[in-house]
C-alpha positions as CSV (number, residue, x, y, z in Angstrom):
1,X,142.3,70.2,188.0
2,X,145.2,70.9,190.3
3,X,146.3,69.6,193.8
4,X,147.0,73.5,194.4
5,X,146.2,76.7,193.5
6,X,148.7,79.3,194.1
7,X,148.0,83.0,194.9
8,X,149.6,83.8,191.6
9,X,147.2,81.9,189.4
10,X,144.1,83.4,191.3
11,X,143.7,86.9,189.5
12,X,140.3,87.8,190.4
13,X,137.3,86.8,192.0
14,X,136.3,84.1,194.6
15,X,137.4,80.5,194.3
16,X,134.4,79.0,196.3
17,X,135.6,75.2,197.5
18,X,133.4,72.6,199.3
19,X,134.8,70.3,202.0
20,X,132.9,67.7,203.3
21,X,134.3,65.7,206.5
22,X,133.3,63.4,209.0
23,X,134.7,64.0,212.7
24,X,137.6,65.9,214.1
25,X,140.5,64.2,212.1
26,X,139.0,65.0,208.9
27,X,138.1,68.4,209.8
28,X,141.8,69.0,210.8
29,X,143.4,67.2,207.9
30,X,141.6,69.4,205.5
31,X,141.7,72.9,207.0
32,X,145.3,72.4,208.4
33,X,146.5,71.7,205.1
34,X,144.8,74.5,203.5
35,X,146.1,77.1,206.3
36,X,149.8,75.5,206.0
37,X,149.8,76.0,202.0
38,X,148.4,79.6,202.6
39,X,151.4,80.3,205.0
40,X,153.6,78.9,202.8
41,X,152.5,81.2,200.1
42,X,152.9,84.3,202.5
43,X,149.0,84.8,202.7
44,X,146.7,85.8,205.3
45,X,143.9,83.3,206.2
46,X,140.4,84.2,208.2
47,X,139.0,81.6,210.0
48,X,135.3,81.6,210.7
49,X,134.1,78.5,212.3
50,X,132.3,77.3,215.3
51,X,134.1,77.7,218.7
52,X,134.4,74.2,219.2
53,X,136.4,74.0,215.7
54,X,138.1,77.1,216.5
55,X,139.8,75.6,219.6
56,X,141.1,72.8,217.7
57,X,142.8,74.6,215.2
58,X,144.3,77.1,217.6
59,X,145.9,74.4,219.3
60,X,147.7,73.4,216.3
61,X,151.2,75.3,215.3
62,X,149.7,76.8,212.3
63,X,146.9,78.1,214.1
64,X,148.8,80.3,216.3
65,X,150.5,82.1,213.4
66,X,149.7,85.7,213.3
67,X,148.9,85.5,209.6
68,X,145.8,83.2,210.8
69,X,142.8,85.6,212.0
70,X,139.8,84.3,213.7
71,X,136.4,86.3,213.5
72,X,133.7,85.6,215.9
73,X,130.5,85.1,213.9
74,X,128.5,84.6,217.0
75,X,128.5,88.6,217.4
76,X,126.4,88.5,213.7
77,X,123.6,86.4,215.2
78,X,122.0,83.5,213.1
79,X,120.9,85.6,210.0
80,X,123.1,84.1,207.0
81,X,122.5,87.4,205.3
82,X,125.0,89.3,207.7
83,X,128.0,87.2,206.4
84,X,128.6,88.4,203.1
85,X,128.9,91.9,204.2
86,X,131.5,90.7,207.2
87,X,133.7,88.9,204.2
88,X,133.3,91.8,202.1
89,X,134.6,94.4,204.7
90,X,137.7,91.8,205.8
91,X,138.6,91.2,202.0
92,X,138.5,94.7,201.4
93,X,140.9,95.6,204.2
94,X,143.2,92.7,203.2
95,X,143.0,94.0,199.8
96,X,144.5,97.6,200.7
97,X,147.7,95.7,202.2
98,X,148.2,94.1,198.8
99,X,148.3,90.6,200.1
100,X,146.5,87.6,199.0
101,X,143.9,86.1,201.2
102,X,142.3,83.1,202.1
103,X,139.3,82.2,204.4
104,X,137.7,79.0,206.0
105,X,133.9,79.3,206.8
106,X,131.9,76.9,208.6
107,X,128.4,77.4,209.9
108,X,126.9,75.6,212.8
109,X,123.8,73.9,211.7
110,X,122.7,72.7,215.1
111,X,119.3,73.6,216.0
112,X,118.6,75.4,212.6
113,X,115.0,75.2,211.4
114,X,113.9,75.0,207.9
115,X,113.7,78.5,207.2
116,X,117.2,78.9,208.4
117,X,118.6,76.3,206.2
118,X,117.0,77.5,203.2
119,X,118.7,80.9,203.7
120,X,121.8,79.2,204.3
121,X,121.5,77.4,200.9
122,X,120.9,80.6,199.5
123,X,123.6,82.1,201.0
124,X,126.4,79.7,199.6
125,X,125.0,80.3,196.1
126,X,125.0,84.1,196.5
127,X,128.9,83.9,197.5
128,X,129.6,83.0,193.8
129,X,127.8,86.3,192.8
130,X,128.7,88.5,195.5
131,X,132.4,88.4,195.0
132,X,132.5,88.2,191.0
133,X,134.5,91.5,190.6
134,X,136.6,91.5,194.0
135,X,140.3,90.7,194.5
136,X,141.3,87.2,194.2
137,X,140.6,85.0,197.4
138,X,139.9,81.3,198.1
139,X,137.2,80.3,200.5
140,X,137.2,76.8,202.0
141,X,133.5,75.8,203.2
142,X,133.9,72.8,205.5
143,X,130.5,70.6,206.0
144,X,130.2,68.0,208.6
145,X,128.3,65.0,207.2
146,X,127.5,64.2,210.7
147,X,125.4,66.8,211.5
148,X,124.2,68.2,207.9
149,X,121.3,65.9,206.4
150,X,122.1,64.0,202.8
151,X,119.6,66.2,201.0
152,X,120.8,69.5,202.4
153,X,124.6,68.3,201.6
154,X,123.6,67.6,197.9
155,X,121.9,71.0,197.8
156,X,124.6,72.8,199.4
157,X,127.4,71.1,197.1
158,X,125.7,72.3,194.1
159,X,126.4,75.6,195.1
160,X,130.4,75.1,195.1
161,X,132.5,75.5,191.9
162,X,135.3,73.6,193.5
163,X,136.0,70.9,196.0
164,X,138.6,69.4,198.1
165,X,138.6,65.6,198.2
166,X,141.3,63.3,199.4
167,X,143.7,66.2,199.5
168,X,143.1,67.3,196.0
169,X,141.7,70.6,195.2
170,X,139.6,70.2,191.9
171,X,136.6,71.7,189.8
172,X,133.3,70.2,191.2
173,X,131.3,68.4,188.3
174,X,128.3,68.7,190.5
175,X,128.1,72.3,190.6
176,X,124.8,73.8,189.5
177,X,125.5,77.6,187.7
178,X,121.6,78.0,186.7
179,X,119.5,80.5,188.5
180,X,119.1,79.6,192.3
181,X,115.8,77.3,192.8
182,X,113.9,78.6,195.8
183,X,112.6,76.4,198.4
184,X,108.8,77.3,198.9
185,X,108.1,79.3,202.1
186,X,106.3,77.4,204.6
187,X,102.5,78.1,204.9
188,X,101.4,80.8,207.4
189,X,101.0,79.5,210.7
190,X,97.1,79.7,211.9
191,X,96.0,81.7,213.5
192,X,97.5,84.7,211.6
193,X,96.1,88.5,211.4
194,X,95.9,89.8,208.0
195,X,96.0,93.5,207.1
196,X,95.7,95.1,203.8
197,X,97.7,98.4,203.5
198,X,98.4,101.2,201.3
199,X,99.9,104.6,201.1
200,X,99.6,106.6,204.6
201,X,98.8,103.3,206.3
202,X,102.4,103.2,207.6
203,X,101.7,103.8,211.4
204,X,98.5,101.4,211.0
205,X,101.0,98.9,210.0
206,X,103.2,99.3,213.1
207,X,100.2,99.1,215.2
208,X,99.2,95.7,214.0
209,X,102.8,94.5,214.4
210,X,102.6,95.8,217.8
211,X,99.5,94.2,218.6
212,X,100.6,90.8,218.0
213,X,104.4,91.2,219.3
214,X,103.6,92.8,222.7
215,X,101.3,90.3,224.2
216,X,103.7,87.4,223.5
217,X,106.8,89.4,225.0
218,X,108.4,91.6,222.5
219,X,109.0,95.1,224.3
220,X,111.8,97.6,224.8
221,X,114.5,98.1,222.4
222,X,113.8,94.8,220.7
223,X,110.3,96.2,219.9
224,X,111.7,99.6,218.9
225,X,114.1,97.8,216.0
226,X,111.2,95.6,214.9
227,X,109.2,98.9,214.1
228,X,112.1,100.2,212.3
229,X,112.2,97.0,210.1
230,X,108.6,96.8,209.6
231,X,108.3,100.5,208.3
232,X,111.3,100.0,206.1
233,X,109.6,96.8,204.2
234,X,106.3,98.3,204.2
235,X,107.3,101.6,202.9
236,X,109.4,99.9,200.1
237,X,106.4,97.7,199.5
238,X,104.5,100.8,199.1
239,X,106.7,102.7,197.2
240,X,107.7,99.7,194.5
241,X,104.8,97.3,194.8
242,X,102.1,99.3,193.5
243,X,101.0,101.2,196.6
244,X,99.5,98.6,198.4
245,X,100.3,95.3,199.9
246,X,99.4,92.7,202.5
247,X,100.7,92.0,205.9
248,X,100.3,88.9,207.8
249,X,101.4,88.6,211.5
250,X,101.7,85.3,213.7
251,X,103.9,83.9,216.2
252,X,105.5,80.4,216.0
253,X,107.7,78.6,218.2
254,X,109.0,82.1,220.2
255,X,109.5,83.9,217.1
256,X,107.3,86.7,215.5
257,X,106.7,86.7,211.8
258,X,105.8,89.6,209.9
259,X,105.1,88.8,206.0
260,X,104.4,91.5,203.5
261,X,103.1,90.6,200.0
262,X,102.8,93.1,197.1
263,X,102.7,92.7,193.2
264,X,106.1,94.3,192.7
265,X,109.2,92.3,191.6
266,X,112.6,92.6,193.1
267,X,115.4,91.9,190.6
268,X,118.5,92.4,192.9
269,X,119.3,88.9,194.2
270,X,122.0,90.9,196.5
271,X,119.4,93.3,198.2
272,X,120.6,93.8,201.5
273,X,123.4,91.6,201.5
274,X,126.4,94.5,200.2
275,X,128.6,95.9,202.7
276,X,127.1,99.9,202.5
277,X,129.2,102.4,201.1
278,X,130.0,105.7,203.4
279,X,127.5,107.4,200.7
280,X,125.2,107.6,199.4
281,X,122.6,106.9,202.3
282,X,120.1,105.5,199.8
283,X,120.0,101.9,199.2
284,X,120.4,101.0,202.9
285,X,117.0,100.0,204.0
286,X,117.0,96.3,203.3
287,X,120.7,96.1,204.7
288,X,119.5,97.4,207.9
289,X,116.4,95.2,208.1
290,X,118.9,92.5,207.9
291,X,120.8,93.9,210.8
292,X,117.7,94.2,212.7
293,X,115.9,90.8,212.3
294,X,117.0,87.3,213.1
295,X,116.1,86.1,209.8
296,X,114.6,87.7,206.6
297,X,113.5,85.5,203.8
298,X,112.7,87.4,200.2
299,X,110.8,85.7,197.5
300,X,110.1,87.4,194.2
301,X,109.2,86.8,190.7
302,X,107.2,87.9,187.4
303,X,103.6,86.9,187.8
304,X,103.7,86.2,191.8
305,X,104.9,89.5,193.1
306,X,107.2,89.8,196.3
307,X,107.0,88.1,199.6
308,X,109.2,89.4,202.5
309,X,109.0,87.6,205.9
310,X,110.9,88.9,209.0
311,X,111.7,86.7,211.9
312,X,112.2,88.3,215.1
313,X,113.0,85.9,218.0
314,X,110.9,87.2,221.1
315,X,113.3,87.4,224.2
316,X,111.6,85.9,227.3
317,X,109.8,88.7,229.6
């Protein structure tokens, strides 16, 4: 247990640290001390926080240092699967400069539904896996206990091997290293349409999705992007799920949901969440799906097969 971990002591991988706070003053106490320690060690810091929090950091002297860089995550949309590739891109660029790095990452939890919260928790767990072999860096994750409910806060805290409490950086005893325990998918919203598909049915899959989406106002470029995503998922399902599967579609709360189920098993927890390399071109399919959809949920296990749910927010006509 230490009060500070220097760049020299961090040789590889991610130091993933929780910082729970209440109110603006506590937020600044933790984040500013983190930034000031980084600057004293001549480290660069990427700050990825909601706009209201970004503004109060920028107003402080440390926030105007050129080594403090701000990332606008609003351009990534609400899908948490896009966050790891964004961090990977930034860490890779800084590693080429040979400078130790730190990050501050906070998600805006306001207005998040149960499905988004479940995927945000999974994202926090995956961070420990995603950067196992990366250059050394340190990520502080502030969580506002005034906006995150206690049950979610406990689950999130278990994804962090380290914690910042009362100015002390230390190992976190509540960290759970075991395999991730999924939240069950919510039941399909009734009424829903169901379509069994097999090889040669990709055009029919697109027709079924379009028949559900268009009457609710999905059109234009957003509809075309949805067709690309469902074709990719259905094609993977046929190729790797025994040659057949089942499509369900429904609209719930202004969001189109397309669910694909088959008998295959996905063994890579990071599928679709890695920054794709320039080549080979193969292996980019699920990454593209995550870029095109507002949320993607994947549940896969031996004996139960694989379920992929695509969530597409329907823009008003």
